[in-house]
C-alpha positions as CSV (number, residue, x, y, z in Angstrom):
1,I,-10.2,48.5,-87.5
2,S,-6.5,49.8,-88.5
3,K,-3.9,50.0,-85.6
4,A,-6.3,48.7,-83.1
5,G,-4.2,45.3,-82.1
6,G,-4.8,43.4,-85.5
7,T,-0.9,42.1,-85.7
8,S,-2.0,40.6,-81.5
9,W,-5.0,38.8,-83.1
10,T,-3.2,37.3,-86.0
11,A,-0.5,36.2,-83.8
12,A,-2.8,34.7,-81.7
13,A,-4.3,33.1,-84.7
14,R,-1.2,31.5,-85.8
15,A,0.1,30.5,-82.2
16,N,-3.5,28.4,-82.0
17,S,-2.8,26.7,-85.4
18,C,-5.2,28.5,-87.6
19,S,-4.9,28.9,-91.1
20,V,-4.3,32.6,-91.8
21,P,-3.7,34.1,-95.5
22,P,0.3,34.7,-96.1
23,T,-0.7,38.3,-97.0
24,R,0.5,41.7,-95.1
25,G,-2.3,42.0,-92.5
26,A,-3.5,38.4,-93.2
27,H,-6.2,39.9,-95.4
28,L,-7.8,37.6,-97.8
29,P,-6.6,37.6,-101.0
30,H,-8.3,39.8,-103.8
31,S,-10.4,41.0,-101.2
32,D,-9.1,44.7,-101.5
33,D,-9.6,45.1,-97.7
34,E,-6.6,47.0,-97.2
35,C,-6.8,50.1,-95.2
36,R,-7.1,53.7,-96.9
37,W,-5.4,56.2,-95.1
38,V,-3.5,58.8,-97.3
39,R,-4.2,60.4,-100.6
40,A,-1.2,59.5,-102.4
41,R,-0.8,62.4,-105.1
42,L,-1.5,65.1,-102.5
43,L,1.3,63.7,-100.7
44,A,3.7,63.7,-103.6
45,G,2.5,67.3,-104.3
46,L,3.3,68.4,-100.9
47,L,6.6,67.0,-100.8
48,R,7.4,68.2,-104.5
49,G,6.3,71.6,-103.3
50,A,8.9,71.3,-100.4
51,G,11.6,70.7,-102.8
52,G,11.7,67.1,-103.3
53,H,11.7,65.1,-106.6
54,W,8.7,62.9,-106.2
55,E,6.8,60.5,-108.5
56,A,3.1,59.9,-107.7
57,Q,4.0,56.4,-108.5
58,R,6.7,55.9,-105.9
59,V,4.8,57.4,-103.1
60,E,1.9,54.9,-104.0
61,A,4.2,52.1,-103.4
62,A,4.9,53.1,-100.0
63,P,3.5,51.1,-97.2
64,V,1.5,53.6,-95.6
65,C,-2.0,52.8,-97.1
66,P,-2.2,55.5,-99.7
67,R,-5.4,54.7,-101.2
68,Y,-7.9,57.0,-99.7
69,G,-10.6,57.9,-102.3
70,I,-10.7,54.3,-103.7
71,V,-14.3,53.9,-102.4
72,E,-15.0,50.7,-104.4
73,R,-13.7,47.5,-103.1
74,R,-11.7,46.4,-106.3
75,T,-12.7,42.7,-106.3
76,L,-14.9,40.0,-107.6
77,M,-16.3,39.2,-104.2
78,R,-19.6,41.1,-104.0
79,D,-21.2,39.4,-101.3
80,C,-20.8,37.5,-98.1
81,I,-21.1,34.1,-99.8
82,Q,-18.5,34.8,-102.0
83,R,-16.0,35.6,-99.1
84,L,-16.8,32.6,-97.5
85,D,-16.3,30.4,-100.8
86,A,-12.9,32.1,-101.1
87,V,-12.2,31.3,-97.6
88,H,-13.0,27.7,-97.5
89,S,-11.2,27.2,-100.9
90,R,-8.2,28.5,-99.2
91,G,-8.4,26.7,-95.9
92,H,-8.3,29.5,-93.9
93,H,-9.6,29.8,-90.3
94,Y,-8.8,33.7,-89.6
95,I,-8.8,36.6,-92.0
96,S,-8.6,40.4,-91.3
97,N,-10.2,43.3,-92.7
98,E,-8.8,46.7,-92.2
99,Y,-11.3,48.7,-94.7
100,T,-14.4,49.1,-93.5
101,L,-17.7,46.6,-93.0
102,H,-19.3,45.5,-96.4
103,G,-22.3,46.9,-98.2
104,G,-22.2,50.7,-98.0
105,E,-21.1,51.6,-101.1
106,G,-24.4,53.6,-101.6
107,S,-25.5,54.4,-98.2
108,M,-24.1,53.5,-94.5
109,Y,-27.8,52.1,-93.8
110,D,-26.7,48.9,-96.2
111,T,-23.7,48.2,-94.3
112,H,-23.6,45.1,-92.9
113,L,-21.7,42.2,-90.8
114,C,-21.1,38.8,-92.9
115,P,-23.5,36.4,-90.2
116,Q,-21.5,33.2,-92.1
117,F,-18.5,34.6,-90.3
118,V,-17.7,35.0,-86.3
119,N,-17.1,38.7,-86.4
120,V,-14.7,40.6,-84.2
121,I,-14.0,44.0,-83.7
122,S,-11.1,45.3,-81.6
123,I,-11.8,49.2,-80.6
124,R,-8.7,51.1,-79.4
125,E,-9.1,54.3,-77.6
126,P,-9.2,57.1,-80.4
127,L,-6.3,59.2,-79.4
128,A,-3.8,56.4,-79.0
129,R,-5.3,55.0,-82.0
130,L,-4.5,58.1,-84.0
131,V,-1.0,58.8,-82.6
132,S,-0.2,55.3,-83.3
133,N,-1.5,55.7,-86.9
134,I,0.5,59.0,-87.4
135,K,3.4,57.4,-85.9
136,Y,3.5,54.5,-88.4
137,I,2.6,56.5,-91.5
138,M,5.9,58.6,-90.4
139,L,8.0,55.7,-89.5
140,H,7.4,53.7,-92.8
141,L,7.0,56.6,-95.2
142,K,10.3,57.8,-94.2
143,H,11.8,54.4,-94.6
144,S,10.7,53.6,-97.7
145,L,11.3,56.7,-99.4
146,F,14.7,57.6,-98.5
147,H,16.4,54.1,-97.6
148,T,15.7,52.9,-101.2
149,S,17.8,55.7,-102.7
150,P,20.6,56.9,-100.3
151,A,22.4,58.8,-102.9
152,T,19.5,61.2,-103.2
153,S,18.1,61.1,-99.6
154,P,20.0,64.0,-98.0
155,A,18.0,66.8,-100.1
156,L,14.3,64.3,-100.0
157,E,14.9,64.2,-96.3
158,R,15.2,68.3,-96.0
159,A,12.1,68.2,-98.2
160,F,10.3,65.5,-96.1
161,N,11.4,67.6,-92.8
162,R,9.8,70.9,-94.4
163,T,6.4,69.2,-95.0
164,F,6.0,67.5,-91.5
165,C,8.2,69.1,-88.8
166,N,6.1,70.9,-86.5
167,A,3.3,70.6,-89.6
168,P,0.3,72.0,-88.2
169,A,-3.3,69.5,-88.0
170,K,-4.7,71.1,-91.4
171,I,-1.9,69.0,-93.2
172,W,-3.0,65.9,-91.7
173,E,-6.6,66.6,-92.2
174,L,-5.8,67.3,-95.9
175,L,-3.6,64.3,-96.3
176,A,-5.2,61.7,-94.1
177,P,-9.1,63.1,-93.5
178,P,-10.1,59.2,-91.9
179,V,-7.2,59.2,-89.7
180,V,-7.9,62.6,-88.1
181,D,-11.5,62.2,-87.9
182,N,-13.9,59.7,-86.3
183,Y,-11.4,56.7,-87.4
184,N,-13.4,53.9,-85.5
185,V,-17.0,55.0,-86.6
186,R,-16.0,55.4,-90.5
187,S,-14.7,52.1,-90.0
188,M,-17.8,50.5,-89.4
189,L,-20.1,52.3,-91.7
190,G,-19.2,51.3,-94.9
191,E,-17.3,52.3,-97.9
192,S,-19.2,55.2,-98.3
193,A,-19.4,56.7,-95.1
194,F,-15.7,56.0,-94.5
195,H,-15.2,58.7,-97.3
196,S,-17.5,61.4,-95.9
197,P,-16.2,64.7,-95.8
198,L,-14.3,66.0,-92.5
199,W,-16.0,66.8,-89.4
200,T,-19.7,65.5,-91.1
201,G,-20.6,64.5,-87.6
202,L,-20.7,60.4,-88.1
């Protein structure tokens, strides 16, 4: 589960001489297990509306998991055996999954763990996880969007501040639905349930 101690788990794995994928977040390459927090095009539209000249592609490149809405994993690994083969072929002992459990594209009732692995889920107190997640999004979004183009950053920063300073909860409900609504539960109910509408009683 994103923002629930994964960095510490990865550090512990490395400290114990485990082979870990060299990817951001220690995800298995080509598994598409990356987190999905933010609606990238909506974010670009909000910032443009506040006076910033943003391209959606630029926002989509920001390291804030701007892939909410992409339900199905973009991977050729369709089952647990294929995942196990991929892990063995790379010689890894530890991998991380920051999206959701597997098999729930059609229904949350088909969601499952892969029994071929030792599965560990770290659950963080929901409010602390929410605050950490929003802080992470704000910090990395601001850094990636402004520090890459200092010549235009004053105008862009004003647009950013108009969008987010004292922003109501509705902004985050629109921008990052899973972050503000039962993220822990969504992460364990599969791909379709992860993308359920807000406040559906998950």
